[in-house]
C-alpha positions as CSV (number, residue, x, y, z in Angstrom):
1,M,20.3,6.9,-20.8
2,T,22.9,8.5,-18.3
3,P,26.4,8.0,-19.5
4,Q,28.4,5.6,-17.1
5,R,32.1,6.2,-16.8
6,L,34.7,4.2,-14.8
7,L,37.8,5.4,-13.1
8,L,40.6,3.0,-12.3
9,L,43.3,4.0,-10.1
10,A,46.5,1.7,-10.1
11,T,49.7,2.7,-8.6
12,D,50.4,6.4,-9.5
13,R,48.2,6.6,-12.6
14,L,44.4,6.8,-13.2
15,S,42.7,5.6,-16.3
16,A,39.0,6.7,-17.5
17,H,36.8,4.3,-19.3
18,R,33.4,4.5,-20.9
19,W,30.9,1.8,-20.2
20,R,28.2,1.0,-22.6
21,A,26.0,-2.0,-22.9
22,G,28.7,-4.4,-21.4
23,R,31.5,-2.8,-23.4
24,I,34.5,-0.9,-21.9
25,E,36.5,1.6,-23.9
26,V,39.6,3.5,-22.5
27,E,39.1,7.2,-23.0
28,A,42.1,8.7,-21.3
29,E,45.0,8.1,-18.9
30,F,46.3,10.6,-16.4
31,A,49.6,10.4,-14.4
32,G,49.9,11.5,-10.8
33,D,51.8,14.7,-11.6
34,A,50.6,18.1,-11.8
35,A,49.9,17.9,-15.5
36,G,47.9,14.7,-15.0
37,L,45.8,16.2,-12.3
38,E,45.1,19.2,-14.4
39,G,44.1,16.9,-17.4
40,F,41.9,14.9,-15.0
41,A,40.1,18.0,-13.7
42,Q,39.5,19.1,-17.4
43,Y,38.2,15.7,-18.0
44,L,35.7,15.8,-15.2
45,R,34.4,19.3,-16.5
46,Q,33.8,17.9,-19.8
47,H,31.7,15.0,-18.5
48,R,29.6,16.5,-15.8
49,D,26.5,14.8,-17.1
50,S,28.1,11.3,-16.4
51,T,27.9,9.1,-13.4
52,F,31.4,7.9,-12.2
53,H,32.5,4.9,-10.4
54,L,35.9,4.6,-8.9
55,L,38.0,1.4,-8.4
56,A,41.2,1.7,-6.5
57,V,43.4,-1.4,-7.1
58,Q,46.5,-0.1,-5.6
59,A,44.9,0.1,-2.1
60,E,45.1,-2.6,0.7
61,D,42.3,-3.2,3.0
62,S,42.2,-4.0,6.6
63,F,39.2,-6.1,8.0
64,Q,38.0,-6.8,11.7
65,L,34.9,-8.5,13.0
66,E,33.1,-6.9,16.0
67,A,30.1,-7.7,18.1
68,L,28.6,-4.5,19.3
69,P,25.4,-3.8,21.5
70,R,22.4,-2.9,19.4
71,T,21.9,0.9,19.4
72,R,20.1,3.2,17.3
73,G,20.4,6.9,15.9
74,A,23.1,9.1,17.0
75,D,24.4,6.6,19.6
76,R,24.9,4.1,16.8
77,N,26.6,6.4,14.7
78,A,29.0,7.7,17.4
79,M,29.8,4.0,18.5
80,L,30.5,3.1,14.8
81,A,32.7,6.1,14.2
82,R,34.7,5.4,17.3
83,K,35.2,1.8,16.5
84,L,36.3,2.8,12.8
85,G,38.7,5.2,14.2
86,Q,40.2,2.5,16.5
87,H,40.4,-0.2,13.7
88,G,41.7,2.1,10.9
89,H,44.0,4.4,13.1
90,G,42.0,7.5,11.8
91,A,41.9,6.5,8.1
92,A,39.7,8.7,6.0
93,L,38.2,5.9,4.1
94,S,36.5,3.3,6.2
95,V,33.0,1.5,6.4
96,A,31.0,-0.7,8.7
97,L,29.1,-3.3,7.2
98,S,26.3,-5.0,9.4
99,L,26.3,-8.7,9.2
100,G,23.0,-9.2,11.3
101,R,22.5,-10.2,15.1
102,E,24.0,-13.1,16.8
103,K,21.8,-16.0,17.5
104,A,22.8,-16.8,21.1
105,G,24.0,-14.9,24.2
106,R,23.2,-11.3,24.3
107,R,22.4,-11.2,20.5
108,Y,24.8,-8.4,19.6
109,E,25.0,-7.1,16.3
110,R,27.9,-8.3,14.3
111,F,29.8,-5.6,12.2
112,L,32.7,-6.1,9.5
113,L,34.8,-3.1,10.0
114,A,37.0,-2.2,6.9
115,A,39.6,0.6,6.2
116,V,41.8,1.4,3.4
117,V,45.5,1.2,4.3
118,G,47.6,3.9,2.8
119,G,44.9,5.9,1.4
120,Q,47.2,8.9,1.0
121,Q,47.5,8.1,-2.7
122,L,44.0,8.6,-3.2
123,E,43.8,12.1,-1.8
124,P,44.7,14.1,-4.8
125,W,42.4,12.4,-6.9
126,L,39.4,12.7,-4.4
127,L,40.0,16.3,-4.1
128,L,39.6,16.9,-7.7
129,L,36.4,14.7,-7.6
130,A,35.1,16.8,-4.7
131,A,35.9,20.2,-6.5
132,A,34.3,19.1,-9.8
133,K,30.9,18.3,-8.0
134,I,30.4,15.2,-10.3
135,R,28.0,12.3,-9.5
136,L,30.2,9.6,-7.8
137,A,28.3,6.5,-7.3
138,G,31.0,4.9,-5.1
139,L,34.6,4.1,-4.4
140,Y,35.3,0.5,-4.5
141,T,38.2,-2.0,-3.8
142,L,38.7,-5.5,-5.0
143,P,37.7,-7.4,-1.9
144,W,34.1,-6.1,-2.2
145,L,33.8,-6.8,-5.9
146,A,35.6,-10.3,-6.0
147,G,33.2,-12.0,-3.6
148,S,30.8,-13.3,-6.2
149,I,33.6,-14.7,-8.6
150,G,35.5,-16.5,-5.9
151,T,32.3,-18.1,-4.2
152,E,31.3,-19.5,-7.6
153,A,34.8,-21.0,-8.0
154,A,35.3,-22.2,-4.5
155,G,31.9,-24.0,-4.3
156,A,30.9,-25.0,-0.9
157,A,34.2,-24.1,1.0
158,P,33.5,-21.6,3.7
159,L,37.1,-20.3,3.8
160,F,39.1,-19.7,0.6
161,Q,41.5,-17.4,-0.9
162,L,41.2,-15.5,-4.3
163,L,44.4,-14.6,-6.3
164,T,44.0,-12.4,-9.3
165,L,46.4,-9.9,-11.1
166,T,46.0,-6.2,-12.0
167,G,48.2,-3.5,-13.0
168,A,49.1,-3.0,-9.3
169,G,50.3,-6.4,-8.8
170,L,49.0,-9.8,-7.3
171,H,46.0,-9.4,-5.0
172,Q,45.4,-12.0,-2.3
173,I,42.0,-11.8,-0.7
174,V,40.7,-14.4,1.9
175,F,36.9,-14.9,2.3
176,E,35.3,-16.5,5.3
177,N,31.4,-17.3,4.8
178,G,31.2,-14.9,1.8
179,Q,32.8,-11.9,3.6
180,P,36.3,-10.5,3.0
181,R,38.6,-11.4,5.9
182,L,42.2,-10.5,4.7
183,S,43.4,-8.4,1.6
184,R,47.1,-8.2,0.7
185,L,48.8,-6.6,-2.5
186,T,52.0,-8.0,-3.8
187,R,54.1,-5.8,-6.1
188,L,55.5,-7.6,-9.3
189,T,58.7,-6.4,-11.0
190,T,57.9,-7.4,-14.7
191,G,54.3,-8.8,-14.4
192,S,55.3,-11.8,-16.9
193,P,53.2,-15.0,-16.5
194,Q,56.3,-16.8,-15.0
195,E,56.9,-14.2,-12.4
196,A,53.1,-14.2,-11.5
197,A,52.8,-17.9,-11.2
198,T,55.9,-18.0,-8.9
199,A,54.3,-15.4,-6.8
200,V,51.0,-17.1,-6.6
201,A,52.9,-20.3,-5.1
202,A,54.9,-18.4,-2.9
203,E,52.3,-16.1,-1.5
204,S,49.7,-18.8,-1.0
205,A,52.1,-20.7,1.2
206,K,52.6,-17.4,3.3
207,I,48.8,-16.9,3.6
208,Y,48.3,-20.4,4.7
209,Q,50.9,-20.1,7.4
210,Y,49.4,-16.7,8.6
211,L,45.8,-18.2,8.8
212,L,47.3,-21.3,10.7
213,A,49.2,-19.0,13.2
214,Q,46.0,-16.9,13.7
215,R,44.0,-20.1,14.2
216,I,41.6,-19.2,11.4
217,I,42.2,-22.6,9.7
218,D,42.7,-25.9,11.4
219,P,46.0,-27.8,11.2
220,G,46.0,-30.4,8.4
221,A,43.0,-28.6,6.6
222,A,43.6,-27.8,3.0
223,L,43.0,-24.2,1.9
224,T,41.2,-23.7,-1.2
225,T,42.9,-21.3,-3.4
226,V,41.1,-19.7,-6.4
227,V,43.4,-18.3,-9.1
228,L,41.7,-16.1,-11.8
229,L,43.9,-16.4,-15.1
230,H,43.6,-16.4,-18.8
231,L,43.6,-20.1,-20.1
232,R,46.7,-19.2,-22.4
233,Q,48.8,-19.0,-19.1
234,L,47.3,-22.1,-17.5
235,A,50.6,-24.2,-18.3
236,D,52.8,-21.7,-16.7
237,Y,50.7,-21.8,-13.4
238,R,50.3,-25.6,-13.5
239,G,53.9,-26.1,-13.6
240,R,54.6,-23.9,-10.6
241,C,51.5,-24.2,-8.5
242,A,51.0,-27.8,-7.5
243,D,48.3,-29.2,-5.0
244,S,49.5,-30.3,-1.7
245,D,48.1,-31.3,1.8
246,E,48.0,-27.6,2.7
247,I,46.8,-25.8,-0.6
248,R,44.4,-27.0,-3.2
249,Y,44.3,-24.9,-6.4
250,V,41.3,-24.0,-8.4
251,F,42.2,-22.4,-11.8
252,T,39.3,-20.2,-13.1
253,D,39.1,-19.0,-16.5
254,L,39.1,-15.3,-16.6
255,C,37.3,-15.1,-20.0
256,A,34.5,-17.3,-19.0
257,A,33.9,-15.5,-15.8
258,A,33.7,-12.3,-17.8
259,K,31.3,-13.6,-20.3
260,G,29.2,-15.0,-17.4
261,Q,28.9,-11.5,-16.0
262,G,28.0,-10.0,-19.4
263,L,31.3,-8.4,-20.2
264,K,31.6,-8.1,-24.1
265,T,35.1,-6.5,-24.0
266,L,37.1,-9.7,-22.9
267,P,40.6,-9.6,-21.3
268,Q,43.6,-10.3,-23.5
269,D,45.8,-11.6,-20.6
270,S,45.4,-12.4,-16.9
271,C,44.8,-8.9,-15.7
272,S,41.3,-8.8,-14.4
273,E,40.8,-5.1,-14.1
274,K,38.0,-4.9,-16.9
275,L,36.0,-7.7,-15.2
276,F,35.9,-5.7,-11.9
277,L,35.2,-2.6,-13.7
278,H,32.2,-4.2,-15.2
279,L,31.1,-5.6,-11.7
280,M,31.0,-2.1,-10.4
281,I,28.1,-1.4,-12.8
282,R,26.4,-4.7,-12.9
283,K,26.7,-5.9,-9.3
284,P,27.7,-2.9,-6.9
285,P,28.4,-4.2,-3.6
286,R,26.8,-3.2,-0.3
287,A,29.8,-1.5,1.0
288,Q,31.9,1.3,-0.6
289,Y,34.4,3.8,0.9
290,A,33.5,7.2,-0.7
291,P,32.5,9.7,2.0
292,A,29.0,11.2,2.0
293,A,30.4,14.6,0.8
294,L,31.7,13.0,-2.3
295,R,28.4,11.1,-3.0
296,R,26.1,14.0,-2.3
297,C,25.6,15.1,-6.0
298,Y,25.0,11.4,-6.8
299,Q,22.4,11.2,-4.1
300,M,20.7,14.4,-5.1
301,W,20.7,13.1,-8.6
302,R,18.9,9.9,-7.4
303,L,16.4,11.8,-5.4
304,G,15.6,13.8,-8.6
305,L,15.2,10.5,-10.6
306,V,12.8,9.3,-7.9
307,A,10.9,12.5,-7.8
308,T,10.7,12.4,-11.8
309,G,9.7,8.8,-11.7
310,A,7.0,9.5,-9.1
311,G,5.8,12.5,-11.1
312,A,5.7,10.4,-14.3
313,A,3.7,7.6,-12.5
314,I,1.3,10.2,-11.2
315,L,0.9,11.7,-14.6
316,I,0.4,8.3,-16.3
317,G,-2.1,7.5,-13.6
318,S,-3.8,10.8,-14.2
319,V,-4.1,10.1,-17.9
320,L,-5.3,6.6,-17.4
321,V,-8.0,8.0,-15.0
322,A,-8.8,10.8,-17.5
323,G,-9.1,8.3,-20.3
324,A,-11.3,6.0,-18.3
325,Q,-13.5,9.1,-17.3
326,T,-13.6,10.1,-21.0
327,L,-14.6,6.6,-22.1
328,E,-17.5,6.6,-19.6
329,Y,-18.5,10.2,-20.6
330,L,-18.6,9.0,-24.2
331,R,-20.7,5.9,-23.2
332,L,-23.1,7.9,-21.2
333,S,-23.4,10.6,-23.9
334,E,-24.3,7.8,-26.5
335,H,-26.9,6.3,-24.0
336,I,-28.3,9.8,-23.5
337,G,-28.6,10.2,-27.1
338,A,-30.4,7.0,-27.6
339,L,-32.9,7.9,-24.8
340,R,-33.6,11.2,-26.4
341,V,-34.2,9.4,-29.7
342,R,-36.7,7.0,-27.9
343,T,-38.4,9.7,-26.0
344,E,-38.8,11.8,-29.3
345,N,-40.2,8.7,-31.0
346,D,-42.6,8.0,-28.1
347,R,-43.8,11.6,-28.1
348,Q,-44.5,11.4,-31.8
349,R,-46.4,8.2,-31.6
350,F,-48.3,9.7,-28.6
351,E,-49.2,12.8,-30.6
352,A,-50.2,10.6,-33.5
353,A,-52.6,8.6,-31.3
354,R,-53.9,11.6,-29.6
355,R,-54.9,13.3,-33.1
356,R,-56.7,10.1,-34.0
357,L,-59.2,10.5,-31.0
358,P,-62.4,12.4,-31.2
359,P,-62.1,15.9,-30.3
360,L,-62.9,16.7,-26.5
361,P,-65.4,19.3,-25.6
362,V,-63.1,21.1,-23.5
363,D,-59.2,21.5,-23.7
364,I,-56.9,19.1,-21.9
365,V,-55.8,21.6,-19.2
366,R,-59.3,22.2,-18.0
367,L,-60.2,18.5,-18.2
368,R,-57.1,17.8,-16.1
369,A,-58.1,20.3,-13.4
370,T,-61.7,19.0,-13.3
371,V,-60.5,15.3,-12.8
372,D,-58.1,16.5,-9.9
373,R,-60.9,18.3,-8.3
374,Y,-63.1,15.2,-8.5
375,D,-60.4,13.1,-6.9
376,R,-60.0,15.4,-4.1
377,L,-63.9,15.3,-3.4
378,A,-63.9,11.6,-3.7
379,R,-61.2,11.3,-1.1
380,Q,-63.1,13.6,1.1
381,A,-66.7,11.8,0.5
382,T,-68.3,10.6,3.6
383,T,-69.0,6.7,3.9
384,L,-70.8,4.9,6.6
385,E,-68.8,1.6,6.2
386,P,-66.2,2.3,8.7
387,M,-68.7,3.5,11.3
388,L,-70.8,0.3,10.8
389,Q,-67.6,-1.9,11.2
390,R,-66.8,-0.2,14.5
391,I,-70.4,-0.7,15.9
392,S,-70.3,-4.4,14.6
393,R,-67.1,-5.0,16.5
394,A,-68.5,-3.4,19.7
395,L,-71.7,-5.5,19.5
396,D,-69.5,-8.7,19.1
397,A,-67.6,-7.7,22.2
398,V,-70.8,-7.1,24.4
399,P,-73.2,-9.9,23.6
400,G,-76.9,-9.1,24.4
401,V,-76.9,-5.6,23.3
402,S,-79.2,-5.0,20.5
403,V,-79.4,-2.0,18.2
404,E,-82.9,-0.3,17.8
405,R,-81.9,2.4,15.5
406,I,-79.0,4.6,14.4
407,D,-79.4,8.2,13.2
408,W,-76.8,9.6,10.9
409,R,-75.8,13.1,10.3
410,A,-72.6,14.9,9.0
411,N,-70.3,16.3,11.5
412,D,-69.8,20.1,10.8
413,S,-67.8,20.8,13.9
414,A,-64.1,21.3,12.6
415,A,-62.9,21.0,16.3
416,D,-64.0,17.3,16.6
417,S,-63.2,15.9,13.1
418,G,-61.8,16.3,9.7
419,P,-63.6,16.7,6.6
420,G,-65.9,13.7,5.6
421,S,-66.4,12.6,9.1
422,V,-69.9,11.2,10.4
423,V,-71.7,11.3,13.6
424,A,-73.9,8.3,14.6
425,E,-76.6,8.6,17.4
426,L,-77.2,4.9,18.5
427,V,-80.2,3.9,20.3
428,A,-79.6,0.2,21.9
429,R,-81.4,-2.1,24.1
430,L,-80.0,-4.1,27.0
431,P,-81.0,-7.7,27.8
432,A,-84.4,-7.7,29.7
433,E,-82.9,-9.6,32.6
434,L,-80.8,-6.6,33.6
435,A,-83.9,-4.4,34.1
436,S,-83.7,-4.9,37.9
437,D,-80.0,-4.5,38.1
438,P,-78.8,-0.9,37.6
439,R,-75.2,-1.7,38.2
440,A,-75.1,-4.5,35.6
441,Q,-76.7,-2.2,33.2
442,L,-73.8,0.4,33.9
443,D,-71.3,-2.1,33.5
444,A,-72.7,-3.5,30.0
445,I,-73.0,0.1,28.7
446,G,-69.4,0.9,30.0
447,R,-68.1,-2.3,28.2
448,F,-70.0,-1.4,24.9
449,G,-68.5,2.3,25.1
450,A,-64.9,0.9,25.8
451,A,-65.2,-1.6,22.8
452,L,-65.9,1.4,20.7
453,R,-63.1,3.4,22.0
454,L,-60.7,0.9,21.0
455,D,-60.6,2.6,17.8
456,R,-58.6,5.9,18.6
457,A,-60.4,7.7,15.7
458,V,-63.8,7.4,17.6
459,A,-65.2,9.6,20.3
460,V,-68.1,8.2,22.3
461,S,-70.5,10.3,24.6
462,S,-73.7,9.3,26.5
463,L,-77.1,10.8,25.4
464,A,-79.5,8.7,27.7
465,L,-79.1,6.0,30.2
466,P,-81.8,3.7,31.6
467,M,-81.3,5.1,35.2
468,E,-80.5,8.4,37.0
469,I,-77.0,8.6,38.1
470,G,-76.7,12.2,39.3
471,S,-75.6,12.9,42.9
472,S,-79.1,13.6,44.1
473,H,-80.6,10.4,42.8
474,S,-80.2,6.8,43.8
475,L,-79.7,4.1,41.4
476,R,-82.9,2.8,40.1
477,G,-84.5,1.2,37.0
478,G,-86.1,3.1,34.2
479,S,-89.7,1.7,34.6
480,E,-91.2,5.0,33.4
481,P,-90.9,6.3,30.1
482,D,-88.1,8.6,29.5
483,G,-89.8,11.8,28.4
484,G,-89.5,12.0,24.6
485,T,-86.6,9.6,24.1
486,G,-88.9,6.7,22.8
487,L,-87.4,4.2,25.2
488,S,-89.5,1.2,26.3
489,P,-89.9,0.2,29.8
490,D,-89.8,-3.6,28.9
491,A,-86.0,-3.6,28.4
492,P,-83.3,-1.1,29.6
493,Q,-82.5,1.3,26.8
494,F,-79.6,3.7,26.2
495,S,-78.4,5.9,23.5
496,L,-74.8,7.0,22.6
497,R,-73.3,9.6,20.5
498,I,-70.5,8.3,18.2
499,V,-68.2,10.7,16.4
500,A,-65.6,9.5,13.8
501,M,-62.7,11.9,14.2
502,R,-61.5,11.0,10.6
């Protein structure tokens, strides 16, 4: 786990602390002179592998609410830089926190502009941090860290002030709707409980008068004042801080608040520095003052962690996929092995059964070739059934036509048909009542041929008709024998040649 180190800057001294599992241990203290700065630079070099968090309790913050038009990209950055320059009078440490869009009017975006007043005391330390190129997570002040503590103690009050003690003095922070509105630091001479209690009462009255003059609080309304202190000093504060129509005090146990936040090194007096140092790790606020140049090493380190995490996730995913594929391969290998065993068993049973059969006159290869040849010949064998079915359907389509005889022969013309096709020469007789009507005879013969041609695998051609239809003859009946055809003059006869194409 990456070591976490906390830096506390109070007045002209900086102290370094080690945070580990909710415990805070003081490691070193450095004065603001040349020797102290040199010692701090050496300390940073010794702990380059740590992540640092800086808390400046000697600084005062200036806040201002602004409603600005919604912009994006470079325009937004330029507008915010201009507004921060105007608000902080060119302060080097400033930040703009977006509070969302307004619900009415032009729906401008609301910003809380904040700047550190008198940040010159921080410059020597910040220069050393930049030169050491350490991982600085952020630079924080009390107003950004104390919001959660004060909100829990103040309850539902939308406007309240929080007073707490640090090594720099008495901090007064006014919150409105959960956001800091005013921050003020009062220096103390001795820091005794009696002096601190007297300062709390006096400064609370001043803050109330200021809020009343700025019309932030309505006349006659009581200001909720949360005082963070150690219970051993509660009597000193109650004797000097009495509730009135203007101020309602809420005394909060510092140790109980620290325990609630998971701090294991509890404060021994009313100084709340350890609690806020712990909150920098456990609940870092959205806003902090460290410039981008100071946080560059920290950001690069975080990108490295993200890349390492993504690589680890990809590696773990690949291992899981490879494991699944390996299990599937083993399962398939086992299944294939079982199939091979079954195949071998079947082959052995087949061989055993074959040996029990009587010996064949020929070997199995020649027998298989003979059977294949027989199957091909059987498929090519000529059968009369399809042709008889065609003729039967044509007779059903043209009633009155009677078949005299059918002469069958194989079709040896490869141009007309495929192998195994037959040729039928059909001699048929028309009804006797058509003997005197050549046109009716032609119509009946045409319908009979058309019925045969309905099967596209059949070719039909005329061999003999009961009349002469040439261009040099007129239509006449066949009352004379048709030399050698065997047609009877009693009823019109005709003959057709029917070829099965396949």
